[in-house]
CHARMM internal coordinates of N, CA and C (Angstrom, degrees):
IC EDIT
DIST 1 N 1 CA 1.4871
DIST 1 CA 1 C 1.4620
ANGL 1 N 1 CA 1 C 111.51
DIST 1 C 2 N 1.2858
ANGL 1 CA 1 C 2 N 117.42
DIHE 1 N 1 CA 1 C 2 N 155.55
DIST 2 N 2 CA 1.4455
ANGL 1 C 2 N 2 CA 123.52
DIHE 1 CA 1 C 2 N 2 CA -178.08
DIST 2 CA 2 C 1.5368
ANGL 2 N 2 CA 2 C 111.82
DIHE 1 C 2 N 2 CA 2 C -95.10
DIST 2 C 3 N 1.3013
ANGL 2 CA 2 C 3 N 115.83
DIHE 2 N 2 CA 2 C 3 N 135.63
DIST 3 N 3 CA 1.5021
ANGL 2 C 3 N 3 CA 124.98
DIHE 2 CA 2 C 3 N 3 CA 170.26
DIST 3 CA 3 C 1.4812
ANGL 3 N 3 CA 3 C 109.82
DIHE 2 C 3 N 3 CA 3 C -129.93
DIST 3 C 4 N 1.3469
ANGL 3 CA 3 C 4 N 115.99
DIHE 3 N 3 CA 3 C 4 N 163.36
DIST 4 N 4 CA 1.4763
ANGL 3 C 4 N 4 CA 120.48
DIHE 3 CA 3 C 4 N 4 CA 174.92
DIST 4 CA 4 C 1.5033
ANGL 4 N 4 CA 4 C 108.93
DIHE 3 C 4 N 4 CA 4 C -112.56
DIST 4 C 5 N 1.3054
ANGL 4 CA 4 C 5 N 116.35
DIHE 4 N 4 CA 4 C 5 N 130.94
DIST 5 N 5 CA 1.4808
ANGL 4 C 5 N 5 CA 123.98
DIHE 4 CA 4 C 5 N 5 CA 175.59
DIST 5 CA 5 C 1.5213
ANGL 5 N 5 CA 5 C 106.09
DIHE 4 C 5 N 5 CA 5 C -119.55
DIST 5 C 6 N 1.3173
ANGL 5 CA 5 C 6 N 115.66
DIHE 5 N 5 CA 5 C 6 N 109.86
DIST 6 N 6 CA 1.4999
ANGL 5 C 6 N 6 CA 119.51
DIHE 5 CA 5 C 6 N 6 CA -177.82
DIST 6 CA 6 C 1.4950
ANGL 6 N 6 CA 6 C 110.26
DIHE 5 C 6 N 6 CA 6 C 53.13
DIST 6 C 7 N 1.3484
ANGL 6 CA 6 C 7 N 116.95
DIHE 6 N 6 CA 6 C 7 N 44.31
DIST 7 N 7 CA 1.4802
ANGL 6 C 7 N 7 CA 122.67
DIHE 6 CA 6 C 7 N 7 CA 176.95
DIST 7 CA 7 C 1.5344
ANGL 7 N 7 CA 7 C 113.33
DIHE 6 C 7 N 7 CA 7 C 71.65
DIST 7 C 8 N 1.3180
ANGL 7 CA 7 C 8 N 121.62
DIHE 7 N 7 CA 7 C 8 N 12.75
DIST 8 N 8 CA 1.4201
ANGL 7 C 8 N 8 CA 125.98
DIHE 7 CA 7 C 8 N 8 CA 177.58
DIST 8 CA 8 C 1.5547
ANGL 8 N 8 CA 8 C 110.76
DIHE 7 C 8 N 8 CA 8 C -108.87
DIST 8 C 9 N 1.2459
ANGL 8 CA 8 C 9 N 119.83
DIHE 8 N 8 CA 8 C 9 N 122.24
DIST 9 N 9 CA 1.4270
ANGL 8 C 9 N 9 CA 122.01
DIHE 8 CA 8 C 9 N 9 CA -178.44
DIST 9 CA 9 C 1.5382
ANGL 9 N 9 CA 9 C 109.20
DIHE 8 C 9 N 9 CA 9 C -71.38
DIST 9 C 10 N 1.3759
ANGL 9 CA 9 C 10 N 115.61
DIHE 9 N 9 CA 9 C 10 N 133.05
DIST 10 N 10 CA 1.4210
ANGL 9 C 10 N 10 CA 123.42
DIHE 9 CA 9 C 10 N 10 CA -178.81
DIST 10 CA 10 C 1.5403
ANGL 10 N 10 CA 10 C 107.06
DIHE 9 C 10 N 10 CA 10 C -136.19
DIST 10 C 11 N 1.3638
ANGL 10 CA 10 C 11 N 113.91
DIHE 10 N 10 CA 10 C 11 N 141.77
DIST 11 N 11 CA 1.4605
ANGL 10 C 11 N 11 CA 119.33
DIHE 10 CA 10 C 11 N 11 CA 176.86
DIST 11 CA 11 C 1.4947
ANGL 11 N 11 CA 11 C 108.20
DIHE 10 C 11 N 11 CA 11 C -98.45
DIST 11 C 12 N 1.3404
ANGL 11 CA 11 C 12 N 116.12
DIHE 11 N 11 CA 11 C 12 N 135.60
DIST 12 N 12 CA 1.4439
ANGL 11 C 12 N 12 CA 122.82
DIHE 11 CA 11 C 12 N 12 CA 176.42
DIST 12 CA 12 C 1.5466
ANGL 12 N 12 CA 12 C 108.90
DIHE 11 C 12 N 12 CA 12 C -140.53
DIST 12 C 13 N 1.2607
ANGL 12 CA 12 C 13 N 117.91
DIHE 12 N 12 CA 12 C 13 N 159.15
DIST 13 N 13 CA 1.4656
ANGL 12 C 13 N 13 CA 122.82
DIHE 12 CA 12 C 13 N 13 CA 178.65
DIST 13 CA 13 C 1.4879
ANGL 13 N 13 CA 13 C 112.11
DIHE 12 C 13 N 13 CA 13 C -85.26
DIST 13 C 14 N 1.3514
ANGL 13 CA 13 C 14 N 116.03
DIHE 13 N 13 CA 13 C 14 N 159.56
DIST 14 N 14 CA 1.4802
ANGL 13 C 14 N 14 CA 119.35
DIHE 13 CA 13 C 14 N 14 CA 173.92
DIST 14 CA 14 C 1.4720
ANGL 14 N 14 CA 14 C 109.80
DIHE 13 C 14 N 14 CA 14 C -58.56
DIST 14 C 15 N 1.3394
ANGL 14 CA 14 C 15 N 118.57
DIHE 14 N 14 CA 14 C 15 N 147.30
DIST 15 N 15 CA 1.4388
ANGL 14 C 15 N 15 CA 121.52
DIHE 14 CA 14 C 15 N 15 CA -179.89
DIST 15 CA 15 C 1.4983
ANGL 15 N 15 CA 15 C 114.60
DIHE 14 C 15 N 15 CA 15 C 83.94
DIST 15 C 16 N 1.3477
ANGL 15 CA 15 C 16 N 116.83
DIHE 15 N 15 CA 15 C 16 N 6.40
DIST 16 N 16 CA 1.4368
ANGL 15 C 16 N 16 CA 119.31
DIHE 15 CA 15 C 16 N 16 CA 177.86
DIST 16 CA 16 C 1.5204
ANGL 16 N 16 CA 16 C 111.71
DIHE 15 C 16 N 16 CA 16 C -77.72
DIST 16 C 17 N 1.3214
ANGL 16 CA 16 C 17 N 116.46
DIHE 16 N 16 CA 16 C 17 N 138.41
DIST 17 N 17 CA 1.4822
ANGL 16 C 17 N 17 CA 119.63
DIHE 16 CA 16 C 17 N 17 CA 179.49
DIST 17 CA 17 C 1.5066
ANGL 17 N 17 CA 17 C 108.35
DIHE 16 C 17 N 17 CA 17 C -100.05
DIST 17 C 18 N 1.3269
ANGL 17 CA 17 C 18 N 113.66
DIHE 17 N 17 CA 17 C 18 N 165.34
DIST 18 N 18 CA 1.4831
ANGL 17 C 18 N 18 CA 120.26
DIHE 17 CA 17 C 18 N 18 CA 178.14
DIST 18 CA 18 C 1.5353
ANGL 18 N 18 CA 18 C 108.40
DIHE 17 C 18 N 18 CA 18 C -60.89
DIST 18 C 19 N 1.3079
ANGL 18 CA 18 C 19 N 116.91
DIHE 18 N 18 CA 18 C 19 N -43.88
DIST 19 N 19 CA 1.5061
ANGL 18 C 19 N 19 CA 122.15
DIHE 18 CA 18 C 19 N 19 CA 179.25
DIST 19 CA 19 C 1.5033
ANGL 19 N 19 CA 19 C 113.35
DIHE 18 C 19 N 19 CA 19 C -57.04
DIST 19 C 20 N 1.3454
ANGL 19 CA 19 C 20 N 114.75
DIHE 19 N 19 CA 19 C 20 N -41.81
DIST 20 N 20 CA 1.4532
ANGL 19 C 20 N 20 CA 120.12
DIHE 19 CA 19 C 20 N 20 CA 179.53
DIST 20 CA 20 C 1.5397
ANGL 20 N 20 CA 20 C 110.24
DIHE 19 C 20 N 20 CA 20 C -61.45
DIST 20 C 21 N 1.3172
ANGL 20 CA 20 C 21 N 115.91
DIHE 20 N 20 CA 20 C 21 N -46.52
DIST 21 N 21 CA 1.4793
ANGL 20 C 21 N 21 CA 120.30
DIHE 20 CA 20 C 21 N 21 CA -178.38
DIST 21 CA 21 C 1.5625
ANGL 21 N 21 CA 21 C 110.14
DIHE 20 C 21 N 21 CA 21 C -66.57
DIST 21 C 22 N 1.2865
ANGL 21 CA 21 C 22 N 120.54
DIHE 21 N 21 CA 21 C 22 N -41.32
DIST 22 N 22 CA 1.4478
ANGL 21 C 22 N 22 CA 123.39
DIHE 21 CA 21 C 22 N 22 CA 179.16
DIST 22 CA 22 C 1.5154
ANGL 22 N 22 CA 22 C 109.79
DIHE 21 C 22 N 22 CA 22 C -60.64
DIST 22 C 23 N 1.3413
ANGL 22 CA 22 C 23 N 117.90
DIHE 22 N 22 CA 22 C 23 N -43.65
DIST 23 N 23 CA 1.4814
ANGL 22 C 23 N 23 CA 119.44
DIHE 22 CA 22 C 23 N 23 CA -179.96
DIST 23 CA 23 C 1.5093
ANGL 23 N 23 CA 23 C 109.48
DIHE 22 C 23 N 23 CA 23 C -69.44
DIST 23 C 24 N 1.3228
ANGL 23 CA 23 C 24 N 119.04
DIHE 23 N 23 CA 23 C 24 N -41.18
DIST 24 N 24 CA 1.4150
ANGL 23 C 24 N 24 CA 123.21
DIHE 23 CA 23 C 24 N 24 CA 178.91
DIST 24 CA 24 C 1.5487
ANGL 24 N 24 CA 24 C 114.14
DIHE 23 C 24 N 24 CA 24 C -58.95
DIST 24 C 25 N 1.3663
ANGL 24 CA 24 C 25 N 111.48
DIHE 24 N 24 CA 24 C 25 N -36.96
DIST 25 N 25 CA 1.4649
ANGL 24 C 25 N 25 CA 118.23
DIHE 24 CA 24 C 25 N 25 CA 179.62
DIST 25 CA 25 C 1.5643
ANGL 25 N 25 CA 25 C 111.33
DIHE 24 C 25 N 25 CA 25 C -86.63
DIST 25 C 26 N 1.3448
ANGL 25 CA 25 C 26 N 117.55
DIHE 25 N 25 CA 25 C 26 N 0.26
DIST 26 N 26 CA 1.4316
ANGL 25 C 26 N 26 CA 126.25
DIHE 25 CA 25 C 26 N 26 CA 175.34
DIST 26 CA 26 C 1.5351
ANGL 26 N 26 CA 26 C 110.69
DIHE 25 C 26 N 26 CA 26 C 63.07
DIST 26 C 27 N 1.3224
ANGL 26 CA 26 C 27 N 117.98
DIHE 26 N 26 CA 26 C 27 N 40.43
DIST 27 N 27 CA 1.4567
ANGL 26 C 27 N 27 CA 122.57
DIHE 26 CA 26 C 27 N 27 CA 169.57
DIST 27 CA 27 C 1.5155
ANGL 27 N 27 CA 27 C 109.12
DIHE 26 C 27 N 27 CA 27 C -77.79
DIST 27 C 28 N 1.3310
ANGL 27 CA 27 C 28 N 119.44
DIHE 27 N 27 CA 27 C 28 N 144.03
DIST 28 N 28 CA 1.4337
ANGL 27 C 28 N 28 CA 119.81
DIHE 27 CA 27 C 28 N 28 CA -178.75
DIST 28 CA 28 C 1.5631
ANGL 28 N 28 CA 28 C 107.99
DIHE 27 C 28 N 28 CA 28 C -71.25
DIST 28 C 29 N 1.3422
ANGL 28 CA 28 C 29 N 114.22
DIHE 28 N 28 CA 28 C 29 N 156.40
DIST 29 N 29 CA 1.4616
ANGL 28 C 29 N 29 CA 120.92
DIHE 28 CA 28 C 29 N 29 CA -178.48
DIST 29 CA 29 C 1.5266
ANGL 29 N 29 CA 29 C 111.62
DIHE 28 C 29 N 29 CA 29 C -77.35
DIST 29 C 30 N 1.2899
ANGL 29 CA 29 C 30 N 117.44
DIHE 29 N 29 CA 29 C 30 N -20.52
DIST 30 N 30 CA 1.4810
ANGL 29 C 30 N 30 CA 120.45
DIHE 29 CA 29 C 30 N 30 CA 178.97
DIST 30 CA 30 C 1.5483
ANGL 30 N 30 CA 30 C 109.50
DIHE 29 C 30 N 30 CA 30 C -126.22
DIST 30 C 31 N 1.2996
ANGL 30 CA 30 C 31 N 117.55
DIHE 30 N 30 CA 30 C 31 N 160.35
DIST 31 N 31 CA 1.3989
ANGL 30 C 31 N 31 CA 122.22
DIHE 30 CA 30 C 31 N 31 CA 175.32
DIST 31 CA 31 C 1.5180
ANGL 31 N 31 CA 31 C 112.69
DIHE 30 C 31 N 31 CA 31 C 85.32
DIST 31 C 32 N 1.3547
ANGL 31 CA 31 C 32 N 117.16
DIHE 31 N 31 CA 31 C 32 N 12.03
DIST 32 N 32 CA 1.4663
ANGL 31 C 32 N 32 CA 119.55
DIHE 31 CA 31 C 32 N 32 CA 179.12
DIST 32 CA 32 C 1.5176
ANGL 32 N 32 CA 32 C 109.83
DIHE 31 C 32 N 32 CA 32 C -132.53
DIST 32 C 33 N 1.3233
ANGL 32 CA 32 C 33 N 115.23
DIHE 32 N 32 CA 32 C 33 N 156.62
DIST 33 N 33 CA 1.4669
ANGL 32 C 33 N 33 CA 123.86
DIHE 32 CA 32 C 33 N 33 CA 171.60
DIST 33 CA 33 C 1.5211
ANGL 33 N 33 CA 33 C 106.54
DIHE 32 C 33 N 33 CA 33 C -122.75
DIST 33 C 34 N 1.3543
ANGL 33 CA 33 C 34 N 114.05
DIHE 33 N 33 CA 33 C 34 N 142.64
DIST 34 N 34 CA 1.4482
ANGL 33 C 34 N 34 CA 118.49
DIHE 33 CA 33 C 34 N 34 CA -176.63
DIST 34 CA 34 C 1.5457
ANGL 34 N 34 CA 34 C 109.82
DIHE 33 C 34 N 34 CA 34 C -129.02
DIST 34 C 35 N 1.3689
ANGL 34 CA 34 C 35 N 114.17
DIHE 34 N 34 CA 34 C 35 N 138.15
DIST 35 N 35 CA 1.4547
ANGL 34 C 35 N 35 CA 120.14
DIHE 34 CA 34 C 35 N 35 CA 177.65
DIST 35 CA 35 C 1.5305
ANGL 35 N 35 CA 35 C 106.17
DIHE 34 C 35 N 35 CA 35 C -129.25
DIST 35 C 36 N 1.3545
ANGL 35 CA 35 C 36 N 113.81
DIHE 35 N 35 CA 35 C 36 N 145.64
DIST 36 N 36 CA 1.4380
ANGL 35 C 36 N 36 CA 119.58
DIHE 35 CA 35 C 36 N 36 CA 171.46
DIST 36 CA 36 C 1.5219
ANGL 36 N 36 CA 36 C 106.72
DIHE 35 C 36 N 36 CA 36 C -117.97
DIST 36 C 37 N 1.3237
ANGL 36 CA 36 C 37 N 116.59
DIHE 36 N 36 CA 36 C 37 N 123.44
DIST 37 N 37 CA 1.4628
ANGL 36 C 37 N 37 CA 122.15
DIHE 36 CA 36 C 37 N 37 CA -176.55
DIST 37 CA 37 C 1.4956
ANGL 37 N 37 CA 37 C 110.71
DIHE 36 C 37 N 37 CA 37 C 50.01
DIST 37 C 38 N 1.3135
ANGL 37 CA 37 C 38 N 117.21
DIHE 37 N 37 CA 37 C 38 N 46.97
DIST 38 N 38 CA 1.4273
ANGL 37 C 38 N 38 CA 126.43
DIHE 37 CA 37 C 38 N 38 CA 176.27
DIST 38 CA 38 C 1.5140
ANGL 38 N 38 CA 38 C 117.10
DIHE 37 C 38 N 38 CA 38 C 67.53
DIST 38 C 39 N 1.3322
ANGL 38 CA 38 C 39 N 116.01
DIHE 38 N 38 CA 38 C 39 N 16.88
DIST 39 N 39 CA 1.5069
ANGL 38 C 39 N 39 CA 120.75
DIHE 38 CA 38 C 39 N 39 CA 173.78
DIST 39 CA 39 C 1.4966
ANGL 39 N 39 CA 39 C 109.18
DIHE 38 C 39 N 39 CA 39 C -117.86
DIST 39 C 40 N 1.3378
ANGL 39 CA 39 C 40 N 114.70
DIHE 39 N 39 CA 39 C 40 N 123.62
DIST 40 N 40 CA 1.4262
ANGL 39 C 40 N 40 CA 121.71
DIHE 39 CA 39 C 40 N 40 CA -177.40
DIST 40 CA 40 C 1.5809
ANGL 40 N 40 CA 40 C 110.73
DIHE 39 C 40 N 40 CA 40 C -62.97
DIST 40 C 41 N 1.2951
ANGL 40 CA 40 C 41 N 117.45
DIHE 40 N 40 CA 40 C 41 N 134.98
DIST 41 N 41 CA 1.4194
ANGL 40 C 41 N 41 CA 120.64
DIHE 40 CA 40 C 41 N 41 CA 179.70
DIST 41 CA 41 C 1.5331
ANGL 41 N 41 CA 41 C 107.53
DIHE 40 C 41 N 41 CA 41 C -108.95
DIST 41 C 42 N 1.3183
ANGL 41 CA 41 C 42 N 120.17
DIHE 41 N 41 CA 41 C 42 N 117.94
DIST 42 N 42 CA 1.4970
ANGL 41 C 42 N 42 CA 122.32
DIHE 41 CA 41 C 42 N 42 CA 178.68
DIST 42 CA 42 C 1.5175
ANGL 42 N 42 CA 42 C 109.97
DIHE 41 C 42 N 42 CA 42 C -60.17
DIST 42 C 43 N 1.3429
ANGL 42 CA 42 C 43 N 113.46
DIHE 42 N 42 CA 42 C 43 N 142.98
DIST 43 N 43 CA 1.4880
ANGL 42 C 43 N 43 CA 119.56
DIHE 42 CA 42 C 43 N 43 CA -178.45
DIST 43 CA 43 C 1.4945
ANGL 43 N 43 CA 43 C 111.05
DIHE 42 C 43 N 43 CA 43 C -53.52
DIST 43 C 44 N 1.3340
ANGL 43 CA 43 C 44 N 119.90
DIHE 43 N 43 CA 43 C 44 N -34.28
DIST 44 N 44 CA 1.4395
ANGL 43 C 44 N 44 CA 121.10
DIHE 43 CA 43 C 44 N 44 CA -178.49
DIST 44 CA 44 C 1.5452
ANGL 44 N 44 CA 44 C 113.82
DIHE 43 C 44 N 44 CA 44 C -65.82
DIST 44 C 45 N 1.3215
ANGL 44 CA 44 C 45 N 117.19
DIHE 44 N 44 CA 44 C 45 N -14.02
DIST 45 N 45 CA 1.4557
ANGL 44 C 45 N 45 CA 120.85
DIHE 44 CA 44 C 45 N 45 CA -179.40
DIST 45 CA 45 C 1.5331
ANGL 45 N 45 CA 45 C 113.78
DIHE 44 C 45 N 45 CA 45 C -103.77
DIST 45 C 46 N 1.3631
ANGL 45 CA 45 C 46 N 118.35
DIHE 45 N 45 CA 45 C 46 N -4.10
DIST 46 N 46 CA 1.4354
ANGL 45 C 46 N 46 CA 122.23
DIHE 45 CA 45 C 46 N 46 CA -174.79
DIST 46 CA 46 C 1.5278
ANGL 46 N 46 CA 46 C 111.94
DIHE 45 C 46 N 46 CA 46 C -54.65
DIST 46 C 47 N 1.3442
ANGL 46 CA 46 C 47 N 118.27
DIHE 46 N 46 CA 46 C 47 N -43.32
DIST 47 N 47 CA 1.4523
ANGL 46 C 47 N 47 CA 120.92
DIHE 46 CA 46 C 47 N 47 CA -174.53
DIST 47 CA 47 C 1.5234
ANGL 47 N 47 CA 47 C 112.60
DIHE 46 C 47 N 47 CA 47 C -81.03
DIST 47 C 48 N 1.2982
ANGL 47 CA 47 C 48 N 119.32
DIHE 47 N 47 CA 47 C 48 N -6.26
DIST 48 N 48 CA 1.4444
ANGL 47 C 48 N 48 CA 121.48
DIHE 47 CA 47 C 48 N 48 CA -179.97
DIST 48 CA 48 C 1.5122
ANGL 48 N 48 CA 48 C 113.02
DIHE 47 C 48 N 48 CA 48 C -116.16
DIST 48 C 49 N 1.3392
ANGL 48 CA 48 C 49 N 117.81
DIHE 48 N 48 CA 48 C 49 N -1.87
DIST 49 N 49 CA 1.4649
ANGL 48 C 49 N 49 CA 123.49
DIHE 48 CA 48 C 49 N 49 CA -176.42
DIST 49 CA 49 C 1.5183
ANGL 49 N 49 CA 49 C 107.15
DIHE 48 C 49 N 49 CA 49 C -90.01
DIST 49 C 50 N 1.3560
ANGL 49 CA 49 C 50 N 115.62
DIHE 49 N 49 CA 49 C 50 N 107.42
DIST 50 N 50 CA 1.5072
ANGL 49 C 50 N 50 CA 119.05
DIHE 49 CA 49 C 50 N 50 CA 178.02
DIST 50 CA 50 C 1.5438
ANGL 50 N 50 CA 50 C 107.82
DIHE 49 C 50 N 50 CA 50 C -79.23
DIST 50 C 51 N 1.2982
ANGL 50 CA 50 C 51 N 113.26
DIHE 50 N 50 CA 50 C 51 N 145.61
DIST 51 N 51 CA 1.4552
ANGL 50 C 51 N 51 CA 121.55
DIHE 50 CA 50 C 51 N 51 CA 179.47
DIST 51 CA 51 C 1.5683
ANGL 51 N 51 CA 51 C 108.22
DIHE 50 C 51 N 51 CA 51 C -96.27
DIST 51 C 52 N 1.3055
ANGL 51 CA 51 C 52 N 113.42
DIHE 51 N 51 CA 51 C 52 N 149.80
DIST 52 N 52 CA 1.4555
ANGL 51 C 52 N 52 CA 117.94
DIHE 51 CA 51 C 52 N 52 CA 177.64
DIST 52 CA 52 C 1.5543
ANGL 52 N 52 CA 52 C 107.87
DIHE 51 C 52 N 52 CA 52 C -122.52
DIST 52 C 53 N 1.3010
ANGL 52 CA 52 C 53 N 114.86
DIHE 52 N 52 CA 52 C 53 N 162.96
DIST 53 N 53 CA 1.4799
ANGL 52 C 53 N 53 CA 120.72
DIHE 52 CA 52 C 53 N 53 CA -178.94
DIST 53 CA 53 C 1.5379
ANGL 53 N 53 CA 53 C 109.71
DIHE 52 C 53 N 53 CA 53 C -52.16
DIST 53 C 54 N 1.3145
ANGL 53 CA 53 C 54 N 115.32
DIHE 53 N 53 CA 53 C 54 N 136.25
DIST 54 N 54 CA 1.4544
ANGL 53 C 54 N 54 CA 123.45
DIHE 53 CA 53 C 54 N 54 CA 178.29
DIST 54 CA 54 C 1.5026
ANGL 54 N 54 CA 54 C 115.07
DIHE 53 C 54 N 54 CA 54 C 67.55
DIST 54 C 55 N 1.3283
ANGL 54 CA 54 C 55 N 118.61
DIHE 54 N 54 CA 54 C 55 N 19.93
DIST 55 N 55 CA 1.4229
ANGL 54 C 55 N 55 CA 121.82
DIHE 54 CA 54 C 55 N 55 CA 170.51
DIST 55 CA 55 C 1.5096
ANGL 55 N 55 CA 55 C 110.52
DIHE 54 C 55 N 55 CA 55 C -61.34
DIST 55 C 56 N 1.3329
ANGL 55 CA 55 C 56 N 116.22
DIHE 55 N 55 CA 55 C 56 N 137.93
DIST 56 N 56 CA 1.4965
ANGL 55 C 56 N 56 CA 121.79
DIHE 55 CA 55 C 56 N 56 CA -178.94
DIST 56 CA 56 C 1.5571
ANGL 56 N 56 CA 56 C 104.84
DIHE 55 C 56 N 56 CA 56 C -107.85
DIST 56 C 57 N 1.3264
ANGL 56 CA 56 C 57 N 117.23
DIHE 56 N 56 CA 56 C 57 N 106.06
DIST 57 N 57 CA 1.4053
ANGL 56 C 57 N 57 CA 123.40
DIHE 56 CA 56 C 57 N 57 CA -179.61
DIST 57 CA 57 C 1.5035
ANGL 57 N 57 CA 57 C 109.54
DIHE 56 C 57 N 57 CA 57 C -98.70
DIST 57 C 58 N 1.3076
ANGL 57 CA 57 C 58 N 119.41
DIHE 57 N 57 CA 57 C 58 N 130.93
DIST 58 N 58 CA 1.4116
ANGL 57 C 58 N 58 CA 125.05
DIHE 57 CA 57 C 58 N 58 CA 175.16
DIST 58 CA 58 C 1.4918
ANGL 58 N 58 CA 58 C 108.62
DIHE 57 C 58 N 58 CA 58 C -119.18
DIST 58 C 59 N 1.3737
ANGL 58 CA 58 C 59 N 115.87
DIHE 58 N 58 CA 58 C 59 N 124.67
DIST 59 N 59 CA 1.4645
ANGL 58 C 59 N 59 CA 122.51
DIHE 58 CA 58 C 59 N 59 CA 177.76
DIST 59 CA 59 C 1.5174
ANGL 59 N 59 CA 59 C 109.46
DIHE 58 C 59 N 59 CA 59 C -113.15
DIST 59 C 60 N 1.3265
ANGL 59 CA 59 C 60 N 114.68
DIHE 59 N 59 CA 59 C 60 N 123.87
DIST 60 N 60 CA 1.4655
ANGL 59 C 60 N 60 CA 118.21
DIHE 59 CA 59 C 60 N 60 CA -177.51
DIST 60 CA 60 C 1.5273
ANGL 60 N 60 CA 60 C 108.06
DIHE 59 C 60 N 60 CA 60 C -116.30
DIST 60 C 61 N 1.2402
ANGL 60 CA 60 C 61 N 119.37
DIHE 60 N 60 CA 60 C 61 N 126.95
DIST 61 N 61 CA 1.4828
ANGL 60 C 61 N 61 CA 124.74
DIHE 60 CA 60 C 61 N 61 CA 177.59
DIST 61 CA 61 C 1.5231
ANGL 61 N 61 CA 61 C 111.25
DIHE 60 C 61 N 61 CA 61 C -92.67
DIST 61 C 62 N 1.3142
ANGL 61 CA 61 C 62 N 116.51
DIHE 61 N 61 CA 61 C 62 N 131.28
DIST 62 N 62 CA 1.4566
ANGL 61 C 62 N 62 CA 121.16
DIHE 61 CA 61 C 62 N 62 CA 173.86
DIST 62 CA 62 C 1.5203
ANGL 62 N 62 CA 62 C 110.35
DIHE 61 C 62 N 62 CA 62 C -67.94
DIST 62 C 63 N 1.3111
ANGL 62 CA 62 C 63 N 116.51
DIHE 62 N 62 CA 62 C 63 N 138.22
DIST 63 N 63 CA 1.4772
ANGL 62 C 63 N 63 CA 122.75
DIHE 62 CA 62 C 63 N 63 CA 178.20
DIST 63 CA 63 C 1.4617
ANGL 63 N 63 CA 63 C 109.57
DIHE 62 C 63 N 63 CA 63 C -124.94
DIST 63 C 64 N 1.3013
ANGL 63 CA 63 C 64 N 118.80
DIHE 63 N 63 CA 63 C 64 N 135.08
DIST 64 N 64 CA 1.5082
ANGL 63 C 64 N 64 CA 121.67
DIHE 63 CA 63 C 64 N 64 CA 177.68
DIST 64 CA 64 C 1.5254
ANGL 64 N 64 CA 64 C 105.81
DIHE 63 C 64 N 64 CA 64 C -94.77
DIST 64 C 65 N 1.2736
ANGL 64 CA 64 C 65 N 115.49
DIHE 64 N 64 CA 64 C 65 N 152.14
DIST 65 N 65 CA 1.4463
ANGL 64 C 65 N 65 CA 120.20
DIHE 64 CA 64 C 65 N 65 CA 175.04
DIST 65 CA 65 C 1.5322
ANGL 65 N 65 CA 65 C 110.76
DIHE 64 C 65 N 65 CA 65 C 146.56
DIST 65 C 66 N 1.2771
ANGL 65 CA 65 C 66 N 115.91
DIHE 65 N 65 CA 65 C 66 N -171.78
DIST 66 N 66 CA 1.4701
ANGL 65 C 66 N 66 CA 117.24
DIHE 65 CA 65 C 66 N 66 CA -179.57
DIST 66 CA 66 C 1.4722
ANGL 66 N 66 CA 66 C 112.84
DIHE 65 C 66 N 66 CA 66 C -153.10
END
COOR INIT
IC SEED 1 N 1 CA 1 C
IC BUILD
């Protein structure tokens, strides 16, 4: 099935979790916030949150500075 990660189309299989996709795309485990369809997903739910076709995932990286 197709999903969008930061507006990039990605193919994943049925039963794929958010955590699986984040690891596959090599996102760090800390310093990021993730939302699916504009709803923030707590880190504790990443490995149990199943993705559905056309899910829109937004990954935001924390940046230090001023």
